[in-house]
TISE-858317 format. One record per residue (C-alpha): residue in three letters; x, z, y. Coordinates in steps of 0.5 Angstrom, whole numbers, plus 500, padded with zeros to 3 digits. Last residue first. Layout:
+------+------+-----+-------+
: resn : east :  up : north :
+------+------+-----+-------+
:  Ala :    X :   Z :     Y :
...
+------+------+-----+-------+
***
This chain:
+------+------+-----+-------+
: resn : east :  up : north :
+------+------+-----+-------+
:  Unk :  411 : 287 :   174 :
:  Unk :  409 : 290 :   180 :
:  Unk :  414 : 287 :   184 :
:  Unk :  414 : 281 :   180 :
:  Unk :  406 : 280 :   183 :
:  Unk :  408 : 281 :   190 :
:  Unk :  414 : 277 :   190 :
:  Unk :  409 : 272 :   187 :
:  Unk :  404 : 274 :   192 :
:  Unk :  408 : 273 :   198 :
:  Unk :  411 : 267 :   196 :
:  Unk :  404 : 263 :   195 :
:  Unk :  403 : 266 :   202 :
:  Unk :  409 : 263 :   205 :
:  Unk :  408 : 256 :   202 :
:  Unk :  400 : 256 :   204 :
:  Unk :  403 : 257 :   211 :
:  Unk :  408 : 251 :   211 :
:  Unk :  403 : 247 :   207 :
:  Unk :  397 : 248 :   212 :
:  Unk :  391 : 247 :   207 :
:  Unk :  387 : 240 :   206 :
:  Unk :  386 : 241 :   199 :
:  Unk :  390 : 235 :   197 :
:  Unk :  395 : 237 :   203 :
:  Unk :  396 : 244 :   200 :
:  Unk :  398 : 242 :   193 :
:  Unk :  402 : 236 :   196 :
:  Unk :  406 : 242 :   199 :
:  Unk :  405 : 246 :   193 :
:  Unk :  409 : 241 :   188 :
:  Unk :  415 : 241 :   192 :
:  Unk :  417 : 235 :   197 :
:  Unk :  424 : 233 :   195 :
:  Unk :  430 : 234 :   197 :
:  Unk :  435 : 229 :   199 :
:  Unk :  438 : 233 :   205 :
:  Unk :  435 : 227 :   209 :
:  Unk :  429 : 227 :   206 :
:  Unk :  427 : 235 :   205 :
:  Unk :  429 : 236 :   212 :
:  Unk :  424 : 231 :   216 :
:  Unk :  418 : 232 :   211 :
:  Unk :  419 : 240 :   214 :
:  Unk :  416 : 245 :   209 :
:  Unk :  420 : 247 :   205 :
:  Unk :  425 : 249 :   211 :
:  Unk :  419 : 253 :   214 :
:  Unk :  418 : 256 :   207 :
:  Unk :  424 : 258 :   207 :
:  Unk :  424 : 261 :   213 :
:  Unk :  431 : 258 :   218 :
:  Unk :  438 : 254 :   218 :
:  Unk :  438 : 247 :   219 :
:  Unk :  441 : 241 :   218 :
:  Unk :  449 : 244 :   218 :
:  Unk :  453 : 238 :   218 :
:  Unk :  457 : 235 :   211 :
:  Unk :  453 : 230 :   210 :
:  Unk :  446 : 234 :   209 :
:  Unk :  447 : 241 :   209 :
:  Unk :  441 : 247 :   209 :
:  Unk :  442 : 253 :   210 :
:  Unk :  436 : 257 :   206 :
:  Unk :  433 : 264 :   208 :
:  Unk :  428 : 269 :   205 :
:  Unk :  430 : 268 :   198 :
:  Unk :  428 : 269 :   190 :
:  Unk :  422 : 266 :   190 :
:  Unk :  422 : 260 :   193 :
:  Unk :  430 : 259 :   193 :
:  Unk :  429 : 260 :   185 :
:  Unk :  423 : 255 :   185 :
:  Unk :  426 : 250 :   190 :
:  Unk :  432 : 249 :   185 :
:  Unk :  437 : 245 :   187 :
:  Unk :  443 : 251 :   188 :
:  Unk :  447 : 255 :   192 :
:  Unk :  445 : 262 :   192 :
:  Unk :  448 : 267 :   197 :
:  Unk :  447 : 275 :   195 :
:  Unk :  449 : 279 :   199 :
:  Unk :  449 : 287 :   196 :
:  Unk :  446 : 292 :   200 :
:  Unk :  446 : 296 :   193 :
:  Unk :  438 : 297 :   191 :
:  Unk :  435 : 291 :   194 :
:  Unk :  441 : 286 :   194 :
:  Unk :  443 : 289 :   186 :
:  Unk :  437 : 289 :   184 :
:  Unk :  435 : 282 :   187 :
:  Unk :  442 : 280 :   183 :
:  Unk :  438 : 283 :   176 :
:  Unk :  432 : 280 :   177 :
:  Unk :  436 : 274 :   178 :
:  Unk :  439 : 274 :   172 :
:  Unk :  433 : 277 :   167 :
:  Unk :  430 : 271 :   171 :
:  Unk :  435 : 266 :   169 :
:  Unk :  436 : 268 :   161 :
:  Unk :  427 : 268 :   161 :
:  Unk :  427 : 261 :   165 :
:  Unk :  432 : 257 :   160 :
:  Unk :  438 : 257 :   164 :
:  Unk :  443 : 250 :   163 :
:  Unk :  443 : 250 :   171 :
:  Unk :  440 : 256 :   174 :
:  Unk :  446 : 258 :   177 :
:  Unk :  448 : 254 :   181 :
:  Unk :  453 : 256 :   185 :
:  Unk :  453 : 264 :   184 :
:  Unk :  456 : 266 :   193 :
:  Unk :  456 : 274 :   191 :
:  Unk :  457 : 279 :   197 :
:  Unk :  460 : 286 :   198 :
:  Unk :  463 : 285 :   192 :
:  Unk :  463 : 289 :   186 :
:  Unk :  468 : 286 :   182 :
:  Unk :  463 : 287 :   174 :
:  Unk :  459 : 282 :   178 :
:  Unk :  465 : 277 :   178 :
:  Unk :  464 : 277 :   171 :
:  Unk :  458 : 278 :   168 :
:  Unk :  456 : 271 :   172 :
:  Unk :  462 : 268 :   169 :
:  Unk :  459 : 270 :   162 :
:  Unk :  452 : 268 :   164 :
:  Unk :  454 : 261 :   164 :
:  Unk :  458 : 261 :   158 :
:  Unk :  450 : 263 :   155 :
:  Unk :  449 : 256 :   159 :
:  Unk :  453 : 252 :   157 :
:  Unk :  452 : 255 :   150 :
:  Unk :  457 : 260 :   146 :
:  Unk :  461 : 258 :   140 :
:  Unk :  468 : 259 :   144 :
:  Unk :  467 : 264 :   147 :
:  Unk :  469 : 269 :   141 :
:  Unk :  463 : 274 :   140 :
:  Unk :  465 : 281 :   141 :
:  Unk :  460 : 282 :   147 :
:  Unk :  455 : 278 :   143 :
:  Unk :  450 : 284 :   143 :
:  Unk :  451 : 286 :   149 :
:  Unk :  450 : 278 :   153 :
:  Unk :  443 : 279 :   156 :
:  Unk :  446 : 280 :   163 :
:  Unk :  444 : 286 :   165 :
:  Unk :  446 : 289 :   158 :
:  Unk :  454 : 286 :   159 :
:  Unk :  453 : 288 :   166 :
:  Unk :  453 : 296 :   165 :
:  Unk :  458 : 295 :   158 :
:  Unk :  462 : 292 :   163 :
:  Unk :  461 : 296 :   170 :
:  Unk :  462 : 302 :   165 :
:  Unk :  468 : 301 :   160 :
:  Unk :  473 : 297 :   167 :
:  Unk :  471 : 304 :   170 :
:  Unk :  474 : 309 :   165 :
:  Unk :  481 : 304 :   165 :
:  Unk :  482 : 305 :   172 :
:  Unk :  481 : 298 :   176 :
:  Unk :  488 : 294 :   177 :
:  Unk :  486 : 288 :   181 :
:  Unk :  488 : 285 :   175 :
:  Unk :  484 : 289 :   169 :
:  Unk :  477 : 288 :   174 :
:  Unk :  479 : 280 :   173 :
:  Unk :  480 : 281 :   166 :
:  Unk :  474 : 285 :   163 :
:  Unk :  468 : 279 :   164 :
:  Unk :  473 : 275 :   159 :
:  Unk :  475 : 280 :   155 :
:  Unk :  468 : 282 :   153 :
:  Unk :  466 : 276 :   151 :
:  Unk :  473 : 273 :   148 :
:  Unk :  477 : 267 :   148 :
:  Unk :  479 : 270 :   155 :
:  Unk :  480 : 265 :   160 :
:  Unk :  474 : 262 :   163 :
:  Unk :  473 : 259 :   170 :
:  Unk :  472 : 252 :   169 :
:  Unk :  468 : 252 :   163 :
:  Unk :  463 : 256 :   167 :
:  Unk :  462 : 249 :   171 :
:  Unk :  457 : 251 :   178 :
:  Unk :  463 : 256 :   180 :
:  Unk :  461 : 263 :   181 :
:  Unk :  464 : 266 :   188 :
:  Unk :  465 : 274 :   189 :
:  Unk :  466 : 276 :   197 :
:  Unk :  470 : 282 :   198 :
:  Unk :  474 : 283 :   191 :
:  Unk :  474 : 276 :   191 :
:  Unk :  478 : 276 :   199 :
:  Unk :  483 : 281 :   197 :
:  Unk :  485 : 276 :   191 :
:  Unk :  484 : 269 :   195 :
:  Unk :  490 : 274 :   200 :
:  Unk :  486 : 275 :   207 :
:  Unk :  489 : 274 :   213 :
:  Unk :  486 : 267 :   214 :
:  Unk :  480 : 271 :   212 :
:  Unk :  480 : 273 :   220 :
:  Unk :  477 : 280 :   221 :
:  Unk :  470 : 282 :   225 :
:  Unk :  466 : 284 :   218 :
:  Unk :  469 : 277 :   214 :
:  Unk :  471 : 271 :   219 :
:  Unk :  471 : 264 :   217 :
:  Unk :  474 : 260 :   224 :
:  Unk :  474 : 254 :   227 :
:  Unk :  479 : 247 :   225 :
:  Unk :  482 : 246 :   219 :
:  Unk :  478 : 251 :   214 :
:  Unk :  482 : 255 :   208 :
:  Unk :  482 : 253 :   201 :
:  Unk :  480 : 258 :   196 :
:  Unk :  479 : 263 :   201 :
:  Unk :  472 : 266 :   199 :
:  Unk :  468 : 263 :   204 :
:  Unk :  472 : 256 :   205 :
:  Unk :  471 : 256 :   197 :
:  Unk :  462 : 256 :   199 :
:  Unk :  463 : 251 :   204 :
:  Unk :  466 : 245 :   200 :
:  Unk :  460 : 247 :   194 :
:  Unk :  456 : 246 :   199 :
:  Unk :  459 : 240 :   202 :
:  Unk :  453 : 234 :   202 :
:  Unk :  457 : 231 :   196 :
:  Unk :  450 : 232 :   192 :
:  Unk :  443 : 233 :   196 :
:  Unk :  442 : 239 :   200 :
:  Unk :  441 : 247 :   198 :
:  Unk :  445 : 253 :   201 :
:  Unk :  440 : 258 :   198 :
:  Unk :  440 : 266 :   202 :
:  Unk :  438 : 273 :   200 :
:  Unk :  441 : 277 :   206 :
:  Unk :  443 : 285 :   205 :
:  Unk :  448 : 284 :   210 :
:  Unk :  448 : 279 :   216 :
:  Unk :  450 : 272 :   214 :
:  Unk :  452 : 268 :   220 :
:  Unk :  453 : 260 :   221 :
:  Unk :  456 : 255 :   224 :
:  Unk :  459 : 248 :   222 :
:  Unk :  463 : 243 :   226 :
:  Unk :  463 : 238 :   221 :
:  Unk :  465 : 239 :   213 :
:  Unk :  467 : 234 :   207 :
:  Unk :  472 : 229 :   212 :
:  Unk :  475 : 224 :   209 :
:  Unk :  481 : 223 :   210 :
:  Unk :  484 : 227 :   205 :
:  Unk :  480 : 232 :   204 :
:  Unk :  477 : 235 :   210 :
:  Unk :  475 : 241 :   214 :
:  Unk :  471 : 242 :   220 :
:  Unk :  469 : 250 :   222 :
:  Unk :  466 : 252 :   228 :
:  Unk :  464 : 258 :   227 :
:  Unk :  463 : 263 :   220 :
:  Unk :  461 : 270 :   222 :
:  Unk :  460 : 273 :   215 :
:  Unk :  458 : 281 :   214 :
:  Unk :  453 : 281 :   221 :
:  Unk :  450 : 288 :   221 :
:  Unk :  443 : 288 :   219 :
:  Unk :  437 : 285 :   222 :
:  Unk :  433 : 279 :   220 :
:  Unk :  431 : 274 :   226 :
:  Unk :  424 : 276 :   228 :
:  Unk :  420 : 269 :   228 :
:  Unk :  415 : 270 :   222 :
:  Unk :  408 : 266 :   221 :
:  Unk :  402 : 271 :   220 :
:  Unk :  400 : 270 :   213 :
:  Unk :  393 : 268 :   208 :
:  Unk :  393 : 272 :   203 :
:  Unk :  385 : 272 :   202 :
:  Unk :  384 : 265 :   206 :
:  Unk :  389 : 263 :   201 :
:  Unk :  384 : 264 :   196 :
:  Unk :  377 : 262 :   198 :
:  Unk :  382 : 256 :   201 :
:  Unk :  384 : 255 :   193 :
:  Unk :  378 : 256 :   190 :
:  Unk :  374 : 252 :   194 :
:  Unk :  379 : 246 :   193 :
:  Unk :  378 : 247 :   185 :
:  Unk :  373 : 241 :   183 :
:  Unk :  375 : 237 :   189 :
:  Unk :  382 : 236 :   186 :
:  Unk :  381 : 230 :   185 :
:  Unk :  387 : 227 :   179 :
:  Unk :  393 : 223 :   180 :
:  Unk :  398 : 225 :   185 :
:  Unk :  399 : 232 :   180 :
:  Unk :  400 : 230 :   174 :
:  Unk :  401 : 234 :   168 :
:  Unk :  395 : 238 :   169 :
:  Unk :  389 : 232 :   167 :
:  Unk :  383 : 234 :   169 :
:  Unk :  377 : 234 :   165 :
:  Unk :  378 : 238 :   159 :
:  Unk :  377 : 245 :   164 :
:  Unk :  382 : 249 :   167 :
:  Unk :  380 : 255 :   170 :
:  Unk :  382 : 257 :   177 :
:  Unk :  383 : 263 :   180 :
:  Unk :  386 : 263 :   186 :
:  Unk :  393 : 265 :   182 :
:  Unk :  391 : 260 :   176 :
:  Unk :  391 : 254 :   181 :
:  Unk :  398 : 257 :   184 :
:  Unk :  401 : 258 :   178 :
:  Unk :  399 : 251 :   176 :
:  Unk :  403 : 248 :   183 :
:  Unk :  409 : 252 :   181 :
:  Unk :  410 : 248 :   174 :
:  Unk :  410 : 253 :   168 :
:  Unk :  417 : 257 :   167 :
:  Unk :  419 : 258 :   159 :
:  Unk :  418 : 265 :   157 :
:  Unk :  414 : 264 :   151 :
:  Unk :  409 : 268 :   153 :
:  Unk :  408 : 265 :   160 :
:  Unk :  409 : 257 :   157 :
:  Unk :  404 : 259 :   151 :
:  Unk :  399 : 261 :   156 :
:  Unk :  394 : 255 :   155 :
:  Unk :  392 : 249 :   161 :
:  Unk :  399 : 247 :   161 :
:  Unk :  400 : 245 :   154 :
:  Unk :  394 : 242 :   154 :
:  Unk :  396 : 238 :   159 :
:  Unk :  403 : 235 :   157 :
:  Unk :  401 : 234 :   150 :
:  Unk :  403 : 237 :   143 :
:  Unk :  407 : 240 :   138 :
:  Unk :  408 : 247 :   138 :
:  Unk :  413 : 253 :   135 :
:  Unk :  417 : 248 :   131 :
:  Unk :  422 : 253 :   128 :
:  Unk :  428 : 256 :   130 :
:  Unk :  426 : 261 :   134 :
:  Unk :  422 : 258 :   139 :
:  Unk :  422 : 251 :   139 :
:  Unk :  416 : 247 :   144 :
:  Unk :  416 : 239 :   142 :
:  Unk :  412 : 236 :   148 :
:  Unk :  410 : 229 :   147 :
:  Unk :  408 : 223 :   150 :
:  Unk :  411 : 224 :   157 :
:  Unk :  409 : 221 :   164 :
:  Unk :  414 : 221 :   170 :
:  Unk :  414 : 227 :   174 :
:  Unk :  412 : 232 :   168 :
:  Unk :  421 : 231 :   167 :
:  Unk :  421 : 235 :   174 :
:  Unk :  416 : 240 :   172 :
:  Unk :  419 : 242 :   167 :
:  Unk :  426 : 244 :   169 :
:  Unk :  428 : 247 :   162 :
:  Unk :  431 : 240 :   159 :
:  Unk :  431 : 237 :   151 :
:  Unk :  430 : 229 :   154 :
:  Unk :  428 : 225 :   147 :
:  Unk :  427 : 217 :   149 :
:  Unk :  425 : 212 :   143 :
:  Unk :  426 : 206 :   147 :
:  Unk :  421 : 199 :   148 :
:  Unk :  427 : 197 :   153 :
:  Unk :  423 : 196 :   160 :
:  Unk :  418 : 203 :   159 :
:  Unk :  424 : 207 :   157 :
:  Unk :  429 : 204 :   161 :
:  Unk :  425 : 205 :   167 :
:  Unk :  423 : 212 :   165 :
:  Unk :  430 : 214 :   164 :
:  Unk :  430 : 211 :   171 :
:  Unk :  424 : 215 :   174 :
:  Unk :  427 : 221 :   170 :
:  Unk :  434 : 220 :   174 :
:  Unk :  431 : 218 :   180 :
:  Unk :  426 : 224 :   181 :
:  Unk :  433 : 229 :   179 :
:  Unk :  436 : 225 :   184 :
:  Unk :  432 : 227 :   190 :
:  Unk :  432 : 234 :   187 :
:  Unk :  440 : 234 :   187 :
:  Unk :  442 : 234 :   180 :
:  Unk :  446 : 238 :   175 :
:  Unk :  442 : 242 :   170 :
:  Unk :  437 : 234 :   171 :
:  Unk :  440 : 230 :   164 :
:  Unk :  439 : 237 :   161 :
:  Unk :  440 : 233 :   154 :
:  Unk :  438 : 226 :   154 :
:  Unk :  437 : 222 :   147 :
:  Unk :  437 : 215 :   148 :
:  Unk :  434 : 212 :   141 :
:  Unk :  434 : 204 :   138 :
:  Unk :  441 : 204 :   140 :
:  Unk :  443 : 197 :   144 :
:  Unk :  448 : 202 :   150 :
:  Unk :  449 : 199 :   156 :
:  Unk :  445 : 204 :   160 :
:  Unk :  448 : 210 :   156 :
:  Unk :  455 : 210 :   161 :
:  Unk :  450 : 209 :   167 :
:  Unk :  447 : 216 :   165 :
:  Unk :  454 : 219 :   164 :
:  Unk :  455 : 217 :   172 :
:  Unk :  450 : 221 :   175 :
:  Unk :  451 : 226 :   171 :
:  Unk :  459 : 227 :   174 :
:  Unk :  456 : 226 :   181 :
:  Unk :  451 : 232 :   179 :
:  Unk :  458 : 236 :   178 :
:  Unk :  461 : 234 :   183 :
:  Unk :  467 : 228 :   181 :
:  Unk :  475 : 230 :   182 :
:  Unk :  474 : 229 :   173 :
:  Unk :  472 : 223 :   173 :
:  Unk :  477 : 220 :   177 :
:  Unk :  474 : 215 :   183 :
:  Unk :  476 : 208 :   182 :
:  Unk :  468 : 206 :   181 :
:  Unk :  466 : 211 :   185 :
:  Unk :  461 : 207 :   191 :
:  Unk :  457 : 204 :   186 :
:  Unk :  455 : 211 :   184 :
:  Unk :  447 : 211 :   185 :
:  Unk :  445 : 211 :   179 :
:  Unk :  443 : 204 :   178 :
:  Unk :  448 : 202 :   183 :
:  Unk :  453 : 204 :   177 :
:  Unk :  449 : 200 :   172 :
:  Unk :  449 : 195 :   175 :
:  Unk :  458 : 195 :   178 :
:  Unk :  458 : 196 :   170 :
:  Unk :  455 : 190 :   167 :
:  Unk :  458 : 186 :   172 :
:  Unk :  465 : 187 :   170 :
:  Unk :  463 : 187 :   163 :
:  Unk :  461 : 180 :   163 :
:  Unk :  467 : 177 :   166 :
:  Unk :  471 : 182 :   162 :
:  Unk :  468 : 179 :   155 :
:  Unk :  464 : 184 :   151 :
:  Unk :  468 : 187 :   146 :
:  Unk :  464 : 191 :   144 :
:  Unk :  468 : 197 :   144 :
:  Unk :  469 : 195 :   151 :
:  Unk :  462 : 194 :   153 :
:  Unk :  461 : 203 :   151 :
:  Unk :  466 : 204 :   155 :
:  Unk :  465 : 201 :   161 :
:  Unk :  462 : 207 :   165 :
:  Unk :  467 : 210 :   163 :
:  Unk :  473 : 205 :   166 :
:  Unk :  468 : 204 :   173 :
:  Unk :  469 : 212 :   174 :
:  Unk :  476 : 213 :   173 :
:  Unk :  481 : 214 :   167 :
:  Unk :  476 : 213 :   161 :
:  Unk :  472 : 218 :   156 :
:  Unk :  469 : 223 :   160 :
:  Unk :  463 : 226 :   155 :
:  Unk :  465 : 233 :   154 :
:  Unk :  466 : 234 :   162 :
:  Unk :  458 : 231 :   162 :
:  Unk :  456 : 237 :   159 :
:  Unk :  449 : 236 :   158 :
:  Unk :  451 : 230 :   154 :
:  Unk :  448 : 224 :   155 :
:  Unk :  447 : 221 :   147 :
:  Unk :  446 : 214 :   145 :
:  Unk :  442 : 214 :   138 :
:  Unk :  442 : 208 :   132 :
:  Unk :  449 : 205 :   133 :
:  Unk :  452 : 212 :   135 :
:  Unk :  448 : 215 :   127 :
:  Unk :  453 : 209 :   124 :
:  Unk :  460 : 211 :   128 :
:  Unk :  458 : 220 :   126 :
:  Unk :  457 : 218 :   118 :
:  Unk :  451 : 217 :   113 :
:  Unk :  450 : 221 :   108 :
:  Unk :  448 : 227 :   112 :
:  Unk :  444 : 223 :   116 :
:  Unk :  439 : 220 :   111 :
:  Unk :  438 : 213 :   115 :
:  Unk :  431 : 209 :   116 :
:  Unk :  432 : 210 :   123 :
:  Unk :  435 : 218 :   123 :
:  Unk :  433 : 221 :   117 :
:  Unk :  432 : 229 :   116 :
:  Unk :  432 : 232 :   109 :
:  Unk :  431 : 239 :   106 :
:  Unk :  436 : 243 :   106 :
:  Unk :  443 : 244 :   110 :
:  Unk :  449 : 249 :   110 :
:  Unk :  454 : 248 :   116 :
:  Unk :  459 : 244 :   119 :
:  Unk :  459 : 243 :   127 :
:  Unk :  462 : 236 :   127 :
:  Unk :  460 : 232 :   122 :
:  Unk :  453 : 236 :   120 :
:  Unk :  451 : 235 :   125 :
:  Unk :  453 : 232 :   131 :
:  Unk :  450 : 227 :   127 :
:  Unk :  446 : 224 :   134 :
:  Unk :  439 : 227 :   130 :
:  Unk :  441 : 234 :   128 :
:  Unk :  445 : 235 :   134 :
:  Unk :  438 : 234 :   138 :
:  Unk :  436 : 240 :   133 :
:  Unk :  441 : 245 :   134 :
:  Unk :  440 : 243 :   141 :
:  Unk :  434 : 246 :   142 :
:  Unk :  434 : 251 :   137 :
:  Unk :  432 : 257 :   140 :
:  Unk :  438 : 259 :   144 :
:  Unk :  437 : 259 :   149 :
:  Unk :  428 : 258 :   151 :
:  Unk :  424 : 252 :   149 :
:  Unk :  423 : 245 :   150 :
:  Unk :  423 : 238 :   147 :
:  Unk :  420 : 232 :   151 :
:  Unk :  418 : 226 :   147 :
:  Unk :  418 : 219 :   149 :
:  Unk :  415 : 215 :   143 :
:  Unk :  417 : 208 :   142 :
:  Unk :  419 : 208 :   135 :
:  Unk :  415 : 215 :   131 :
:  Unk :  417 : 222 :   131 :
:  Unk :  416 : 226 :   125 :
:  Unk :  418 : 233 :   125 :
:  Unk :  417 : 238 :   119 :
:  Unk :  422 : 244 :   120 :
:  Unk :  423 : 249 :   115 :
:  Unk :  428 : 254 :   119 :
:  Unk :  434 : 252 :   124 :
:  Unk :  439 : 256 :   126 :
:  Unk :  438 : 259 :   118 :
:  Unk :  442 : 266 :   118 :
:  Unk :  449 : 268 :   116 :
:  Unk :  452 : 265 :   122 :
:  Unk :  459 : 261 :   122 :
:  Unk :  459 : 255 :   117 :
:  Unk :  452 : 254 :   122 :
:  Unk :  445 : 254 :   117 :
:  Unk :  440 : 248 :   118 :
:  Unk :  434 : 247 :   115 :
:  Unk :  430 : 241 :   114 :
:  Unk :  423 : 242 :   110 :
:  Unk :  422 : 233 :   112 :
:  Unk :  425 : 232 :   118 :
:  Unk :  424 : 224 :   120 :
:  Unk :  426 : 221 :   126 :
:  Unk :  424 : 214 :   128 :
:  Unk :  417 : 214 :   126 :
:  Unk :  414 : 207 :   125 :
:  Unk :  408 : 206 :   130 :
:  Unk :  401 : 205 :   129 :
+------+------+-----+-------+
***
């Protein structure tokens, strides 16, 4: 039997600035060589539990501890960060907070330099790690100039050298495109198997993590362990929905078809099981729901016209002859791999940068005639990294800032601020300092601050990054309400195929600076050529449809329609 490597005994922790315990009477044993997913809503205590393991608690985040937490047999309270770092390697959710080097190569080499590895040996190890995470062409680049997904890759590369017993990944998939997410899960799995590491993964994207085997899932809620089980038993239960955590798409599709899961069915691995037990249910339910394919052009007043736009960063052409139109009231997902040009396109639409060639017009007026501030009241942009948007110290002040800069009347400022605070579940925290917020909570603050301006178009860059399903659903439902009731047009720049399926009708797909596809979501996500070229991945709905002998395009279409009907009826 494997020896325990992490042991919590009646462990509780309260941050110095709080009145109640964040972790409450935790009893948990993780054995050497286990691969464990730590799952739970935002604010449940997942990251606090992780920080107790890697030593950031109590050494960086002081507070009151009762009970015992041992890592590799060491009582963490009696150790120090240096000692614990020899046993635990961490990839943080916020990659910016982890960078040390002035270049990608320097950052990946940091732990090797600390270990005094000879330079001749170090260069080969750095190149190998960079190649593994697909960053070998970026070794001379500044880390802070990279996209969110590229930063995450560098952080992953930096821990590959660490000869530690435990590897802790805090939302490693948050900023990665779907195909790179699969690569990251593969990479973590390979390290786990080949290096005999104990691996802990904190992640919201349950379906993506379950792409490879996980031994256990620890479900945290309200600072306590709500469930400690295996993936199959978790998926058979209704605990995920009860806890406000999104279940895999294929599980939802099977449940919609009335399937009852027996113990003989391995739910956690869609590639492995024979679905003959459920094929009859799936086919019958599909025939009942079967939609007719849409061919009509979306109606509505044209707001944006992107006409043959090209843009370059120096010698690098980020966008090549891009043309598309956006009509009032549309919900569009802008998808593609990291570095495909999605965020560059968003910056062009908001006037942050201007086209080298071609034009962007808003309601027929060339956007070069508007200042960034003027355009910001028409097209709101919520950046991927919330830390790049936050200016004020307090939540309420941050949300009011843009309205004050735009000289809104005081009564409008108060009314708008209160409304978006409530809609984004931030009202109870309205007087909190931003410094104590999690990454996901900061994301919600930035969304609320942009929404307060009531723009006609809102561009949201990776809205699900760092969000649990409960808060993601609340924000997305709010945005959907704005779209439905007020006609606000919304563009989601996203890697999240769930979001595209659930909340958008049309997808614009970028690949290497070119417009690869512009069509209905169900067509895009069932087109294998587009999926491969755009570095996406086949959704589990496609795999399920193929196993059941159903046309994937129609199956996805039927699933989308049914899920939206279910959501509309509560």
